[in-house]
PAMARMAR-617967 format. One line per field, with one value per residue (C-alpha): residue number from 0; residue in three letters; x, y, z. Coordinates in Angstrom, 1 decimal. Example, Ala and Ser with C-alpha at 12.3 -4.5 7.8 and 13.67 -1.06 7.14 Angstrom:
<pts>
nr (0	1)
rest (ALA	SER)
xx (12.3	13.7)
yy (-4.5	-1.1)
zz (7.8	7.1)
</pts>
This chain:
<pts>
nr (0	1	2	3	4	5	6	7	8	9	10	11	12	13	14	15	16	17	18	19	20	21	22	23	24	25	26	27	28	29	30	31	32	33	34	35	36	37	38	39	40	41	42	43	44	45	46	47	48	49	50	51	52	53	54	55	56	57	58	59	60	61	62	63	64	65	66	67	68	69	70	71	72	73	74	75	76	77	78	79	80	81	82	83	84	85	86	87	88	89	90	91	92	93	94	95	96	97	98	99	100	101	102	103	104	105	106	107	108	109	110	111	112	113	114	115	116	117	118	119	120	121	122	123	124	125	126	127	128	129	130	131	132	133	134	135	136	137	138	139	140	141	142	143	144	145	146	147	148	149	150	151	152	153	154	155	156	157	158	159	160	161	162	163	164	165	166	167	168	169	170	171	172	173	174	175	176	177	178)
rest (LEU	PHE	SER	SER	THR	ASN	LEU	VAL	VAL	LEU	SER	ASP	HIS	GLY	LEU	ALA	GLN	ILE	GLU	GLU	GLU	GLU	GLN	PHE	TYR	LEU	GLU	GLU	CYS	LEU	SER	ASP	TYR	SER	LYS	VAL	ILE	LYS	VAL	VAL	ASN	LEU	HIS	SER	MET	LEU	MET	VAL	PHE	THR	GLU	PRO	GLU	ASP	GLU	GLY	HIS	VAL	HIS	PHE	GLU	LEU	ARG	VAL	CYS	ASP	GLN	TRP	ALA	PRO	MET	GLY	ASP	TYR	GLU	ASP	THR	ASP	THR	LEU	LEU	VAL	LYS	ALA	HIS	LYS	LEU	SER	GLU	ILE	PRO	GLU	ARG	LEU	HIS	TRP	ALA	ASN	SER	ARG	PHE	MET	SER	GLY	VAL	VAL	LEU	LEU	THR	LYS	PRO	GLY	THR	SER	ILE	ILE	THR	ARG	GLU	LEU	PRO	SER	ILE	PRO	SER	ALA	SER	ASP	GLN	SER	ARG	GLU	ALA	LYS	GLN	THR	GLY	GLY	TRP	ASP	PRO	ASP	THR	PRO	GLN	MET	ARG	GLY	ILE	PHE	MET	ALA	ARG	GLY	PRO	ALA	PHE	LYS	VAL	ASN	GLU	LYS	VAL	GLY	PRO	ILE	GLU	ILE	VAL	ASP	ILE	TYR	GLN	VAL	SER	CYS	SER	CYS	LEU)
xx (0.0	2.8	4.5	1.3	-0.3	1.1	0.0	0.6	-0.1	0.2	-0.9	-1.1	0.6	2.0	0.8	2.5	1.7	0.1	1.9	-0.7	1.4	1.8	-1.9	-2.7	-6.0	-6.1	-8.1	-5.3	-3.3	-6.1	-7.3	-10.5	-12.3	-14.7	-11.9	-12.1	-14.9	-14.1	-11.4	-10.9	-9.0	-7.5	-4.3	-1.4	-2.6	-5.2	-6.7	-7.8	-10.4	-10.8	-12.1	-9.3	-8.9	-8.3	-5.9	-2.8	-3.8	-4.7	-1.6	0.6	-1.1	-0.6	3.0	4.1	2.1	4.5	2.8	4.4	7.9	9.3	9.5	10.6	13.7	14.2	17.4	16.4	15.1	14.9	12.2	8.7	6.2	3.6	4.3	1.8	2.1	0.4	-0.7	2.0	4.6	3.7	6.5	6.2	6.8	3.3	1.5	-1.0	-0.3	-2.5	-5.5	-8.7	-9.8	-7.0	-7.2	-5.1	-3.6	-2.3	-0.9	1.5	2.8	5.8	5.0	3.4	2.1	-1.6	-3.9	-7.5	-10.3	-13.0	-14.9	-14.3	-16.5	-14.7	-15.1	-15.1	-16.8	-14.2	-15.3	-13.7	-13.2	-10.6	-8.2	-8.6	-6.9	-3.7	-2.4	-3.0	-1.5	-1.2	2.1	4.8	5.2	9.0	8.9	10.0	6.9	4.5	5.9	3.4	4.1	4.6	5.0	4.6	5.2	4.7	6.3	6.7	8.8	12.2	12.5	13.9	14.5	14.4	14.0	13.9	10.8	8.6	6.1	2.4	2.0	4.4	2.0	-0.1	2.9	4.1	0.5	0.3	3.7	2.3	-0.5)
yy (0.0	2.4	1.9	3.6	5.7	8.8	9.1	12.4	12.8	16.3	18.8	22.6	23.2	21.6	21.5	22.3	21.3	24.0	24.3	24.5	26.9	29.2	29.9	33.5	35.4	38.6	40.3	40.2	42.8	45.3	47.9	48.9	46.1	48.7	49.9	46.5	46.1	42.4	39.8	37.5	34.2	32.3	30.6	31.5	34.8	37.2	40.3	43.0	45.4	48.8	52.3	54.3	56.6	53.7	51.7	53.3	52.8	49.1	48.5	50.0	48.0	44.8	45.6	46.2	43.3	41.6	38.2	37.8	37.5	33.9	32.1	28.6	27.0	29.1	29.6	33.1	34.8	38.2	37.2	37.6	34.8	37.2	40.3	43.0	44.7	47.5	46.5	48.6	46.7	43.2	41.3	42.0	38.3	37.4	39.7	40.9	44.6	45.7	43.4	45.2	42.4	42.9	44.8	47.6	45.5	41.9	39.6	37.0	34.2	31.9	28.3	26.5	29.8	30.5	33.5	33.1	35.3	34.8	38.0	40.0	39.6	37.1	35.3	32.3	32.3	31.5	29.4	27.4	24.6	26.8	25.8	22.2	22.5	20.4	21.2	23.9	25.6	29.1	30.2	31.7	29.7	29.9	27.8	24.2	22.8	24.7	23.0	20.7	17.2	16.3	12.5	11.1	7.9	6.9	7.2	11.0	10.8	9.5	6.6	7.4	11.1	13.6	17.3	20.3	22.3	23.3	26.2	25.3	27.4	25.0	22.0	23.0	22.9	19.6	18.2	19.5	17.9	14.5	14.7)
zz (0.0	0.8	-2.5	-4.2	-1.5	0.3	3.9	5.9	9.6	10.9	13.5	13.3	16.6	19.7	23.2	26.5	30.0	32.2	35.5	38.3	40.5	37.4	36.8	37.6	37.9	36.0	38.6	41.1	39.0	38.6	41.1	39.2	37.2	35.6	33.4	31.5	29.0	28.2	28.2	25.2	25.3	28.2	29.3	26.8	25.5	26.8	25.1	27.5	25.8	27.6	26.7	24.9	27.8	30.2	28.1	29.5	33.1	32.6	30.6	33.4	36.2	34.2	33.2	36.8	38.5	40.8	40.4	37.0	38.5	38.1	41.6	40.7	39.2	36.0	34.0	33.1	36.3	34.5	32.2	33.4	33.2	31.7	29.7	29.1	25.6	24.0	20.6	19.0	21.0	20.0	18.3	14.6	13.8	15.3	12.5	15.0	15.2	12.3	13.1	13.8	16.0	18.6	21.8	22.9	25.8	25.2	27.7	26.4	28.7	28.8	28.0	31.0	32.4	32.3	32.8	33.7	35.0	37.5	37.7	34.4	31.4	29.2	26.0	26.2	29.6	32.3	35.1	37.9	35.3	33.6	36.3	35.4	32.1	31.9	28.5	25.9	22.8	21.8	23.1	20.9	17.7	18.0	21.2	20.5	22.4	20.0	16.9	15.3	14.0	10.4	9.5	6.0	4.2	0.5	-2.9	-2.6	0.6	1.2	3.6	7.1	6.2	9.1	8.4	10.7	11.6	8.7	8.6	8.5	5.3	3.5	4.0	1.0	-1.4	0.0	-0.4	-4.0	-4.9	-3.9	-6.5)
</pts>
């Protein structure tokens, strides 16, 4: 069968384990919840929507929140577990800066770290069950744990060939070359 049929198994991203001691509630960093209109997403990336006049204040409170400091065994103790970005400060390689759907304040976490909310209006709705998540994706795509899998066998592929990471956008060309 493999001499006449190409078989491809892939995933669009990887997963990383959520460390229970590194799950943080967003509310613990904010003095005034009324400045937040809604929160979108959970765990690895969180968008905080505010009125334009409140954006700077909310960003400042989240940027200086002391609960983001690493407390465990980390090689790089200077890197925060959660970073608060203004939309204009988001790394260019993520291609989010010009999206009309992004909020003015975005929180990005290190793999294994999770942000959840219990009181703020959020999409999807956050409940106590959110703390039960054991793994998730969505962290920085340059992180090795976020790499997807790509395995293939058949006449279009070399036997026992191993290659480095590939971009998900290259899958289409690989699939077309098999036809």
